[in-house]
Structures are given as structure tokens and as C-alpha cells.
VOLUM-241964 format. One record per atom (N, C-alpha, C): residue number from 1; residue in one letter; atom name; x, y, z. Coordinates in Angstrom, 3 decimals. Layout:
N
NUM; A; CA; X; Y; Z
...
//
This chain:
174
1; X; N; -6.776; 143.360; 7.822
1; X; CA; -6.415; 143.502; 9.144
1; X; C; -6.945; 144.211; 10.084
2; X; N; -6.817; 143.875; 11.271
2; X; CA; -7.754; 144.125; 12.302
2; X; C; -7.846; 145.870; 13.173
3; X; N; -8.571; 146.474; 12.989
3; X; CA; -8.271; 148.068; 13.406
3; X; C; -8.731; 147.747; 15.149
4; X; N; -7.255; 148.388; 15.500
4; X; CA; -7.246; 148.387; 17.259
4; X; C; -6.532; 149.452; 17.373
5; X; N; -6.582; 150.096; 18.170
5; X; CA; -5.810; 151.237; 18.766
5; X; C; -4.915; 151.590; 18.448
6; X; N; -4.186; 150.393; 18.279
6; X; CA; -2.469; 151.062; 17.874
6; X; C; -2.023; 151.005; 16.677
7; X; N; -3.363; 150.371; 15.873
7; X; CA; -2.797; 150.195; 14.393
7; X; C; -3.307; 151.715; 13.736
8; X; N; -4.660; 151.882; 14.395
8; X; CA; -5.370; 153.416; 13.902
8; X; C; -4.425; 154.719; 13.648
9; X; N; -4.571; 155.228; 12.685
9; X; CA; -4.644; 156.478; 11.906
9; X; C; -4.910; 157.523; 12.923
10; X; N; -5.745; 157.516; 13.054
10; X; CA; -6.443; 158.676; 14.930
10; X; C; -6.751; 157.749; 15.755
11; X; N; -6.819; 158.270; 16.953
11; X; CA; -7.228; 157.898; 18.025
11; X; C; -8.472; 157.501; 18.152
12; X; N; -8.672; 156.672; 19.100
12; X; CA; -10.301; 156.087; 19.141
12; X; C; -11.082; 157.159; 19.991
13; X; N; -12.273; 157.605; 20.279
13; X; CA; -12.949; 158.539; 20.686
13; X; C; -13.347; 158.128; 21.809
14; X; N; -12.934; 158.577; 23.028
14; X; CA; -13.341; 158.270; 24.266
14; X; C; -15.174; 158.356; 24.320
15; X; N; -16.009; 157.482; 24.954
15; X; CA; -17.546; 157.787; 24.727
15; X; C; -17.698; 157.823; 25.997
16; X; N; -16.803; 158.907; 26.951
16; X; CA; -17.280; 159.245; 28.400
16; X; C; -17.914; 160.801; 27.596
17; X; N; -18.918; 161.342; 28.327
17; X; CA; -19.283; 162.744; 28.055
17; X; C; -18.230; 163.773; 28.673
18; X; N; -17.656; 164.589; 27.719
18; X; CA; -16.869; 165.887; 28.570
18; X; C; -17.317; 166.720; 29.172
19; X; N; -16.799; 167.118; 30.110
19; X; CA; -16.997; 168.194; 31.007
19; X; C; -17.365; 169.889; 29.869
20; X; N; -18.514; 170.307; 30.523
20; X; CA; -18.306; 171.544; 29.846
20; X; C; -17.339; 172.547; 29.955
21; X; N; -17.305; 173.599; 29.027
21; X; CA; -15.924; 174.194; 29.601
21; X; C; -16.395; 175.568; 30.644
22; X; N; -15.459; 175.597; 31.261
22; X; CA; -15.801; 176.780; 32.440
22; X; C; -16.176; 178.046; 31.425
23; X; N; -16.873; 179.059; 32.142
23; X; CA; -17.061; 180.181; 31.578
23; X; C; -16.081; 181.198; 31.700
24; X; N; -15.181; 181.939; 30.677
24; X; CA; -14.384; 182.700; 31.697
24; X; C; -15.101; 183.818; 32.108
25; X; N; -14.488; 184.670; 33.501
25; X; CA; -14.980; 185.749; 33.770
25; X; C; -14.471; 186.992; 32.825
26; X; N; -15.513; 187.612; 33.140
26; X; CA; -15.483; 188.902; 32.562
26; X; C; -14.350; 189.771; 33.436
27; X; N; -13.783; 190.811; 32.427
27; X; CA; -13.085; 191.965; 33.578
27; X; C; -14.000; 192.399; 34.571
28; X; N; -14.932; 192.779; 34.350
28; X; CA; -15.550; 193.450; 35.704
28; X; C; -15.802; 192.650; 36.858
29; X; N; -16.318; 191.522; 36.106
29; X; CA; -16.418; 190.383; 37.655
29; X; C; -14.739; 189.686; 38.230
30; X; N; -14.039; 190.189; 37.619
30; X; CA; -12.550; 189.931; 38.074
30; X; C; -12.086; 191.005; 39.014
31; X; N; -12.358; 192.247; 38.742
31; X; CA; -12.312; 193.638; 39.644
31; X; C; -13.235; 193.280; 40.845
32; X; N; -14.357; 192.651; 40.715
32; X; CA; -15.541; 192.669; 41.786
32; X; C; -15.106; 191.525; 42.869
33; X; N; -14.221; 190.608; 42.426
33; X; CA; -13.883; 189.492; 42.869
33; X; C; -12.917; 189.881; 43.769
34; X; N; -11.798; 190.892; 43.259
34; X; CA; -10.603; 191.123; 43.688
34; X; C; -11.179; 192.417; 45.168
35; X; N; -11.100; 191.901; 46.433
35; X; CA; -11.373; 193.279; 47.396
35; X; C; -11.018; 194.312; 47.406
36; X; N; -9.661; 194.440; 46.741
36; X; CA; -8.930; 196.057; 46.920
36; X; C; -8.964; 196.604; 45.444
37; X; N; -9.808; 196.191; 44.395
37; X; CA; -9.579; 196.473; 43.225
37; X; C; -9.969; 198.017; 43.393
38; X; N; -10.232; 198.750; 42.264
38; X; CA; -10.507; 199.985; 41.464
38; X; C; -11.887; 200.039; 41.733
39; X; N; -12.867; 199.099; 41.306
39; X; CA; -14.120; 198.753; 41.338
39; X; C; -14.357; 199.480; 43.098
40; X; N; -13.909; 198.289; 43.848
40; X; CA; -14.491; 198.671; 45.343
40; X; C; -14.064; 199.893; 45.622
41; X; N; -12.736; 200.584; 45.068
41; X; CA; -12.351; 201.908; 45.562
41; X; C; -13.460; 202.997; 45.564
42; X; N; -13.861; 202.838; 43.938
42; X; CA; -15.027; 203.760; 43.639
42; X; C; -15.834; 203.797; 44.318
43; X; N; -16.697; 202.594; 44.609
43; X; CA; -17.919; 202.538; 45.346
43; X; C; -17.741; 202.728; 46.925
44; X; N; -16.601; 202.304; 47.316
44; X; CA; -16.232; 203.165; 48.866
44; X; C; -16.002; 204.472; 48.670
45; X; N; -15.350; 205.169; 47.754
45; X; CA; -15.731; 206.585; 47.468
45; X; C; -17.059; 207.078; 47.357
46; X; N; -17.427; 206.474; 46.981
46; X; CA; -19.010; 206.911; 46.736
46; X; C; -19.945; 207.250; 47.759
47; X; N; -19.782; 206.171; 48.515
47; X; CA; -20.564; 205.873; 50.129
47; X; C; -20.425; 206.578; 50.702
48; X; N; -18.675; 206.593; 50.615
48; X; CA; -18.472; 207.968; 52.054
48; X; C; -18.836; 209.353; 51.872
49; X; N; -18.947; 210.058; 50.584
49; X; CA; -19.405; 210.912; 50.028
49; X; C; -20.879; 210.970; 50.282
50; X; N; -21.679; 210.079; 50.147
50; X; CA; -23.510; 210.461; 50.308
50; X; C; -23.367; 210.328; 51.904
51; X; N; -22.734; 209.239; 52.490
51; X; CA; -22.689; 209.505; 53.584
51; X; C; -22.620; 210.716; 54.418
52; X; N; -21.091; 211.183; 54.130
52; X; CA; -20.773; 212.681; 54.749
52; X; C; -21.344; 214.006; 54.378
53; X; N; -22.171; 213.885; 53.342
53; X; CA; -22.842; 214.781; 52.741
53; X; C; -23.984; 215.109; 53.637
54; X; N; -24.448; 213.673; 54.443
54; X; CA; -25.461; 214.146; 55.765
54; X; C; -25.377; 214.169; 56.744
55; X; N; -24.180; 214.431; 57.329
55; X; CA; -23.422; 214.853; 58.778
55; X; C; -23.578; 215.754; 58.721
56; X; N; -23.251; 216.483; 59.912
56; X; CA; -22.508; 217.622; 60.569
56; X; C; -21.059; 217.670; 60.789
57; X; N; -20.223; 219.094; 60.532
57; X; CA; -19.249; 218.935; 60.813
57; X; C; -18.972; 218.640; 62.436
58; X; N; -18.224; 217.931; 62.369
58; X; CA; -18.256; 217.708; 64.135
58; X; C; -17.352; 218.775; 65.098
59; X; N; -16.429; 219.087; 64.652
59; X; CA; -16.361; 220.909; 64.470
59; X; C; -16.984; 221.808; 65.384
60; X; N; -17.710; 222.418; 64.074
60; X; CA; -18.465; 223.457; 64.206
60; X; C; -20.065; 222.485; 64.506
61; X; N; -20.724; 221.943; 63.836
61; X; CA; -21.756; 221.782; 64.196
61; X; C; -22.939; 221.690; 62.945
62; X; N; -22.397; 222.515; 61.999
62; X; CA; -23.457; 222.474; 60.490
62; X; C; -23.328; 221.526; 59.754
63; X; N; -24.311; 221.872; 58.763
63; X; CA; -24.819; 220.851; 58.260
63; X; C; -24.363; 221.534; 56.623
64; X; N; -24.798; 220.525; 55.527
64; X; CA; -24.602; 220.896; 54.453
64; X; C; -25.311; 222.051; 53.812
65; X; N; -26.428; 222.268; 53.684
65; X; CA; -27.012; 223.597; 53.225
65; X; C; -26.625; 225.089; 53.696
66; X; N; -25.861; 224.546; 54.854
66; X; CA; -25.283; 226.288; 55.715
66; X; C; -23.981; 226.250; 55.406
67; X; N; -23.100; 225.455; 55.374
67; X; CA; -21.683; 225.140; 54.674
67; X; C; -21.937; 224.850; 53.104
68; X; N; -20.782; 225.150; 52.547
68; X; CA; -20.367; 224.668; 51.371
68; X; C; -20.269; 223.252; 50.633
69; X; N; -19.650; 222.381; 51.700
69; X; CA; -19.381; 220.824; 51.575
69; X; C; -18.825; 220.332; 52.714
70; X; N; -19.901; 219.648; 53.557
70; X; CA; -19.176; 218.445; 54.403
70; X; C; -18.401; 217.414; 53.764
71; X; N; -17.087; 217.075; 54.251
71; X; CA; -16.821; 215.973; 53.316
71; X; C; -16.290; 214.891; 54.790
72; X; N; -15.665; 214.081; 54.516
72; X; CA; -14.663; 213.106; 55.566
72; X; C; -13.386; 213.216; 55.487
73; X; N; -12.817; 213.280; 56.421
73; X; CA; -11.261; 213.638; 56.661
73; X; C; -10.414; 212.572; 57.099
74; X; N; -8.994; 211.940; 56.552
74; X; CA; -9.069; 210.726; 56.903
74; X; C; -7.745; 210.971; 57.942
75; X; N; -7.910; 210.466; 58.801
75; X; CA; -6.605; 210.744; 59.809
75; X; C; -5.382; 209.977; 59.555
76; X; N; -5.626; 208.755; 59.229
76; X; CA; -4.630; 208.431; 58.354
76; X; C; -4.797; 208.395; 56.815
77; X; N; -3.991; 209.336; 56.436
77; X; CA; -4.343; 209.359; 55.143
77; X; C; -4.138; 208.964; 53.935
78; X; N; -4.988; 208.742; 52.954
78; X; CA; -5.034; 207.921; 52.149
78; X; C; -4.040; 206.950; 51.408
79; X; N; -3.238; 207.908; 50.690
79; X; CA; -1.680; 207.773; 50.575
79; X; C; -0.986; 206.869; 51.211
80; X; N; -1.250; 207.185; 52.548
80; X; CA; -0.133; 206.387; 54.010
80; X; C; -0.478; 204.979; 54.211
81; X; N; -2.005; 204.568; 53.890
81; X; CA; -2.342; 203.019; 53.984
81; X; C; -3.839; 202.979; 53.463
82; X; N; -3.377; 202.160; 52.216
82; X; CA; -4.415; 201.083; 51.339
82; X; C; -5.033; 200.483; 52.246
83; X; N; -4.988; 199.823; 53.373
83; X; CA; -5.380; 198.686; 54.357
83; X; C; -6.567; 199.852; 55.165
84; X; N; -6.101; 201.266; 55.797
84; X; CA; -6.789; 201.939; 56.295
84; X; C; -7.915; 203.000; 55.677
85; X; N; -8.024; 202.709; 54.115
85; X; CA; -8.235; 204.061; 53.187
85; X; C; -10.030; 204.052; 53.620
86; X; N; -10.400; 203.449; 53.971
86; X; CA; -11.688; 203.354; 53.941
86; X; C; -12.683; 203.129; 55.088
87; X; N; -11.491; 202.673; 56.145
87; X; CA; -12.209; 202.238; 57.273
87; X; C; -13.155; 203.215; 58.290
88; X; N; -14.017; 202.785; 58.965
88; X; CA; -15.362; 203.927; 59.254
88; X; C; -14.486; 204.796; 60.286
89; X; N; -13.744; 204.252; 61.068
89; X; CA; -13.009; 204.800; 62.383
89; X; C; -11.567; 205.673; 61.571
90; X; N; -11.533; 205.665; 60.617
90; X; CA; -10.462; 206.611; 59.839
90; X; C; -11.117; 207.821; 59.749
91; X; N; -12.424; 207.896; 59.647
91; X; CA; -13.134; 209.266; 58.684
91; X; C; -13.874; 210.125; 59.342
92; X; N; -13.717; 211.369; 59.554
92; X; CA; -14.460; 212.049; 60.403
92; X; C; -15.615; 213.389; 59.649
93; X; N; -16.226; 213.720; 60.042
93; X; CA; -16.924; 214.510; 58.972
93; X; C; -16.444; 216.046; 59.638
94; X; N; -16.288; 216.839; 58.413
94; X; CA; -16.028; 217.862; 58.594
94; X; C; -16.367; 219.004; 57.574
95; X; N; -16.379; 220.201; 57.739
95; X; CA; -17.007; 221.299; 56.849
95; X; C; -15.486; 221.530; 56.074
96; X; N; -16.117; 222.465; 54.964
96; X; CA; -14.582; 222.608; 54.151
96; X; C; -13.292; 223.713; 54.545
97; X; N; -14.295; 224.796; 55.561
97; X; CA; -13.412; 225.729; 55.813
97; X; C; -12.239; 225.353; 57.515
98; X; N; -12.967; 224.423; 58.323
98; X; CA; -12.278; 223.651; 59.537
98; X; C; -11.195; 222.673; 58.714
99; X; N; -11.705; 221.438; 57.705
99; X; CA; -10.669; 220.505; 56.879
99; X; C; -9.648; 221.336; 56.352
100; X; N; -9.843; 222.562; 55.817
100; X; CA; -8.529; 222.992; 55.018
100; X; C; -8.190; 224.572; 55.300
101; X; N; -8.832; 225.079; 55.750
101; X; CA; -8.977; 226.718; 55.894
101; X; C; -8.508; 227.483; 57.063
102; X; N; -9.015; 226.997; 58.153
102; X; CA; -9.390; 227.209; 59.333
102; X; C; -8.141; 227.831; 60.013
103; X; N; -7.814; 229.008; 60.806
103; X; CA; -6.636; 229.084; 61.313
103; X; C; -6.722; 228.458; 62.895
104; X; N; -8.021; 228.155; 63.364
104; X; CA; -7.904; 228.192; 64.536
104; X; C; -7.910; 226.369; 64.946
105; X; N; -8.740; 225.378; 63.840
105; X; CA; -8.972; 224.258; 64.027
105; X; C; -8.749; 223.800; 62.601
106; X; N; -7.871; 223.056; 61.790
106; X; CA; -7.533; 222.551; 61.178
106; X; C; -6.389; 221.883; 60.858
107; X; N; -7.210; 220.214; 60.569
107; X; CA; -5.632; 219.332; 60.576
107; X; C; -4.846; 218.936; 58.977
108; X; N; -5.157; 220.097; 58.240
108; X; CA; -3.982; 220.588; 57.089
108; X; C; -3.778; 222.001; 56.748
109; X; N; -3.392; 222.479; 58.148
109; X; CA; -2.745; 223.487; 58.253
109; X; C; -1.323; 223.130; 58.436
110; X; N; -0.232; 222.565; 57.914
110; X; CA; 0.769; 222.206; 58.283
110; X; C; 1.770; 223.610; 58.584
111; X; N; 1.020; 225.240; 57.447
111; X; CA; 1.928; 226.302; 58.025
111; X; C; 1.336; 226.794; 59.568
112; X; N; 0.798; 226.224; 60.162
112; X; CA; 0.003; 226.538; 61.543
112; X; C; 0.084; 225.409; 62.406
113; X; N; 0.900; 224.920; 62.954
113; X; CA; 0.912; 223.902; 63.887
113; X; C; 0.492; 223.808; 64.846
114; X; N; -0.302; 225.145; 65.490
114; X; CA; -1.114; 225.088; 66.547
114; X; C; -2.370; 224.756; 65.924
115; X; N; -3.119; 225.150; 64.925
115; X; CA; -4.387; 224.357; 64.393
115; X; C; -3.892; 223.230; 64.191
116; X; N; -3.159; 222.449; 63.602
116; X; CA; -3.075; 220.844; 63.723
116; X; C; -3.232; 220.151; 65.218
117; X; N; -2.694; 221.002; 66.110
117; X; CA; -2.695; 220.457; 67.404
117; X; C; -4.180; 220.884; 67.948
118; X; N; -4.582; 221.805; 67.685
118; X; CA; -5.783; 221.979; 68.282
118; X; C; -6.835; 221.030; 67.403
119; X; N; -6.887; 220.429; 66.620
119; X; CA; -7.755; 219.662; 65.668
119; X; C; -7.622; 218.599; 66.917
120; X; N; -6.495; 217.846; 66.931
120; X; CA; -6.091; 216.704; 67.650
120; X; C; -6.818; 216.884; 68.956
121; X; N; -6.982; 217.992; 69.766
121; X; CA; -7.520; 218.239; 70.718
121; X; C; -9.149; 218.181; 70.827
122; X; N; -9.132; 218.553; 69.643
122; X; CA; -10.881; 218.461; 69.800
122; X; C; -11.431; 217.395; 69.124
123; X; N; -10.810; 216.185; 68.534
123; X; CA; -10.767; 214.836; 68.073
123; X; C; -10.667; 214.241; 68.806
124; X; N; -9.915; 214.407; 70.203
124; X; CA; -9.953; 213.869; 71.455
124; X; C; -11.000; 213.808; 72.672
125; X; N; -11.183; 214.983; 72.667
125; X; CA; -12.784; 215.816; 73.271
125; X; C; -14.083; 215.257; 73.112
126; X; N; -14.359; 215.510; 71.444
126; X; CA; -15.392; 215.143; 70.798
126; X; C; -15.860; 213.750; 70.112
127; X; N; -14.341; 212.885; 70.048
127; X; CA; -14.837; 211.418; 69.205
127; X; C; -13.709; 210.693; 70.146
128; X; N; -13.808; 210.309; 70.888
128; X; CA; -12.468; 209.799; 71.881
128; X; C; -12.591; 208.466; 71.277
129; X; N; -13.513; 207.919; 71.045
129; X; CA; -13.555; 205.979; 69.956
129; X; C; -12.145; 206.655; 68.782
130; X; N; -12.717; 207.264; 67.958
130; X; CA; -11.735; 207.790; 67.150
130; X; C; -10.501; 208.220; 67.106
131; X; N; -10.214; 209.012; 68.091
131; X; CA; -9.353; 209.437; 68.511
131; X; C; -8.107; 208.285; 68.733
132; X; N; -8.521; 207.424; 69.923
132; X; CA; -7.963; 205.791; 70.336
132; X; C; -7.454; 205.332; 69.166
133; X; N; -8.476; 205.098; 68.318
133; X; CA; -8.063; 203.862; 66.882
133; X; C; -7.239; 204.637; 66.149
134; X; N; -7.028; 205.863; 66.028
134; X; CA; -6.233; 206.707; 65.335
134; X; C; -4.702; 206.279; 65.297
135; X; N; -4.871; 206.661; 66.865
135; X; CA; -3.529; 206.786; 67.433
135; X; C; -2.912; 205.495; 67.744
136; X; N; -3.521; 203.967; 67.878
136; X; CA; -3.153; 202.685; 68.146
136; X; C; -2.922; 202.436; 66.394
137; X; N; -3.727; 202.737; 65.564
137; X; CA; -3.205; 202.573; 64.440
137; X; C; -2.150; 202.935; 63.406
138; X; N; -2.301; 204.378; 63.771
138; X; CA; -1.169; 204.939; 63.004
138; X; C; 0.386; 204.783; 63.818
139; X; N; 0.308; 204.146; 65.018
139; X; CA; 1.415; 203.627; 65.350
139; X; C; 1.817; 201.970; 64.833
140; X; N; 0.801; 201.684; 64.878
140; X; CA; 1.097; 200.098; 64.215
140; X; C; 1.868; 200.264; 62.642
141; X; N; 1.063; 200.842; 61.724
141; X; CA; 1.341; 201.296; 60.301
141; X; C; 2.742; 201.787; 60.988
142; X; N; 3.262; 202.966; 61.309
142; X; CA; 4.185; 203.126; 61.608
142; X; C; 5.653; 202.053; 61.771
143; X; N; 5.140; 201.100; 62.704
143; X; CA; 6.132; 200.273; 62.533
143; X; C; 6.143; 198.783; 61.784
144; X; N; 5.196; 198.988; 60.657
144; X; CA; 5.078; 197.729; 59.908
144; X; C; 6.349; 197.698; 59.196
145; X; N; 6.800; 196.567; 59.241
145; X; CA; 8.145; 196.450; 58.205
145; X; C; 7.510; 196.263; 56.774
146; X; N; 8.030; 197.198; 55.601
146; X; CA; 6.955; 196.925; 54.843
146; X; C; 7.659; 195.889; 53.700
147; X; N; 9.090; 195.946; 53.749
147; X; CA; 9.940; 194.945; 53.237
147; X; C; 9.920; 193.456; 53.490
148; X; N; 9.263; 192.933; 54.798
148; X; CA; 9.135; 191.943; 55.149
148; X; C; 7.798; 190.860; 55.051
149; X; N; 7.793; 189.979; 54.341
149; X; CA; 6.425; 189.145; 54.792
149; X; C; 5.577; 189.384; 53.567
150; X; N; 4.285; 188.967; 53.654
150; X; CA; 3.442; 188.995; 52.452
150; X; C; 2.406; 190.854; 53.033
151; X; N; 1.809; 191.578; 52.316
151; X; CA; 1.309; 192.509; 52.366
151; X; C; 0.126; 192.344; 52.969
152; X; N; -0.838; 192.978; 53.944
152; X; CA; -1.985; 192.934; 54.557
152; X; C; -3.103; 193.321; 53.103
153; X; N; -4.084; 193.029; 52.683
153; X; CA; -4.709; 193.240; 51.490
153; X; C; -5.798; 193.625; 52.312
154; X; N; -5.947; 195.024; 51.829
154; X; CA; -7.823; 195.547; 52.384
154; X; C; -8.872; 195.110; 51.788
155; X; N; -10.101; 194.989; 52.652
155; X; CA; -11.224; 194.262; 52.326
155; X; C; -11.920; 195.800; 52.114
156; X; N; -11.770; 196.303; 50.690
156; X; CA; -12.364; 197.422; 50.566
156; X; C; -14.206; 196.881; 50.203
157; X; N; -14.471; 195.655; 49.690
157; X; CA; -15.676; 195.395; 49.589
157; X; C; -16.516; 194.992; 51.029
158; X; N; -15.742; 194.917; 51.992
158; X; CA; -16.454; 194.882; 53.498
158; X; C; -17.016; 195.843; 53.989
159; X; N; -15.717; 197.174; 53.918
159; X; CA; -15.688; 198.637; 54.174
159; X; C; -16.968; 198.982; 53.201
160; X; N; -17.200; 198.948; 52.194
160; X; CA; -18.277; 199.479; 51.158
160; X; C; -19.431; 198.922; 51.792
161; X; N; -19.827; 197.410; 52.181
161; X; CA; -20.767; 197.446; 53.171
161; X; C; -21.119; 197.843; 54.625
162; X; N; -20.371; 198.435; 55.268
162; X; CA; -20.239; 199.153; 56.422
162; X; C; -20.815; 200.337; 56.126
163; X; N; -19.951; 200.949; 54.884
163; X; CA; -20.665; 202.812; 54.693
163; X; C; -22.491; 202.284; 54.571
164; X; N; -22.480; 201.672; 53.231
164; X; CA; -23.888; 201.352; 53.215
164; X; C; -25.129; 200.818; 53.969
165; X; N; -24.439; 200.302; 54.921
165; X; CA; -25.487; 199.677; 55.898
165; X; C; -25.259; 201.067; 56.999
166; X; N; -24.347; 202.085; 56.842
166; X; CA; -24.705; 203.409; 57.711
166; X; C; -25.851; 204.493; 57.143
167; X; N; -25.495; 204.517; 55.568
167; X; CA; -26.240; 205.438; 54.987
167; X; C; -27.951; 204.508; 55.154
168; X; N; -28.109; 203.271; 55.142
168; X; CA; -29.493; 202.930; 55.188
168; X; C; -30.170; 203.129; 56.385
169; X; N; -29.014; 203.365; 57.451
169; X; CA; -29.353; 203.575; 59.009
169; X; C; -29.653; 204.975; 59.445
170; X; N; -29.356; 205.690; 58.334
170; X; CA; -29.513; 206.798; 58.321
170; X; C; -30.907; 207.473; 57.574
171; X; N; -31.057; 206.641; 56.338
171; X; CA; -32.345; 206.874; 55.478
171; X; C; -33.893; 206.723; 56.125
172; X; N; -33.832; 205.190; 57.045
172; X; CA; -34.807; 204.392; 57.952
172; X; C; -34.870; 205.211; 58.948
173; X; N; -33.806; 206.090; 59.283
173; X; CA; -34.277; 207.078; 60.899
173; X; C; -34.075; 206.237; 62.269
174; X; N; -32.995; 205.694; 61.821
174; X; CA; -32.355; 204.675; 62.984
174; X; C; -31.909; 206.172; 63.892
//
């Protein structure tokens, strides 16, 4: 009996070359490819800290050796908006005293509402672009309907690149 594909016990092998199997991505590569992953969150946090440590407090003008710490204050809190968490316009440099403890100007003194009002006035006077951005985006954030439609995903990878560019400008003396 003549062997044909119909009567074979095993199918005939195709002579065509097979495509090589695609190499699976590692877990790290998957996190790098996802623009709002914990990988980019940590990278942005480090870049923001490095940039802010080199800045002066925008209220008193003192730098880090003179004060204990200069950090970035989020006008729209990190917990309130993943989308604006690492946005350059959302962060302003503040010394630890004015950020948390000062009785006259402090954004986190909820027990002293006049200190919070004074903070907004100083921000409006010294950094008007940051103030306008804050008001515009905070109103937009409050009016978002979180239950409808797809949620916008942040691009922390792009924001990290912006922070790294600001650091490069500082180190190159621009």
C-alpha cells in the first residue's frame, strides 16, 4: 500500500522553516514597558528627591546645608491623583519647617487654616504658573466622573525623563 498523508500513522512534516519562538519578557521588562508601574514610580521619586535637594525653599530661600531638608510639596496630593503625582508643575520646593511645622505659612497645618491660606497667597505671588496650573487641574480633577469610561493612565516614564533633564540642566550650569 502506498503511503499518503491520509494513510500515515503520523502526519507528514512540513518542509517550511518554523518561526523562532518569541522570547518571553522578564518581569522587569514588563514593568519598564508599563508607563505607570512601580518601577517608574520609584525612578520618579528618586529623581524628584535629587532635584529638590538642590533647590532653595521657595518661601524662605534657604538651601539644604542651612536647613535640615528641602523636599517637594505636592499641590495636588499624591494620593488624590496618580495622573499628576510626578508632574513637574505639581511640585514646589519647600524646607521641612515651612512644609510641615511653620505657624505662619504651611500647606499641611490643617489646625491653622490661616497658615494654609498664607501658603496659597505666597504660591500665587512667587510662582504664579504653578498656582494657575494647580487651580486649573484641581478643578478638573474634582469634576472627573470616576465611574464612567476609561481612566487616564499617567506617563510616569515621560515625567521621569523631564525630572532627569532638569537635573542635567542643574549639573551642566544652564
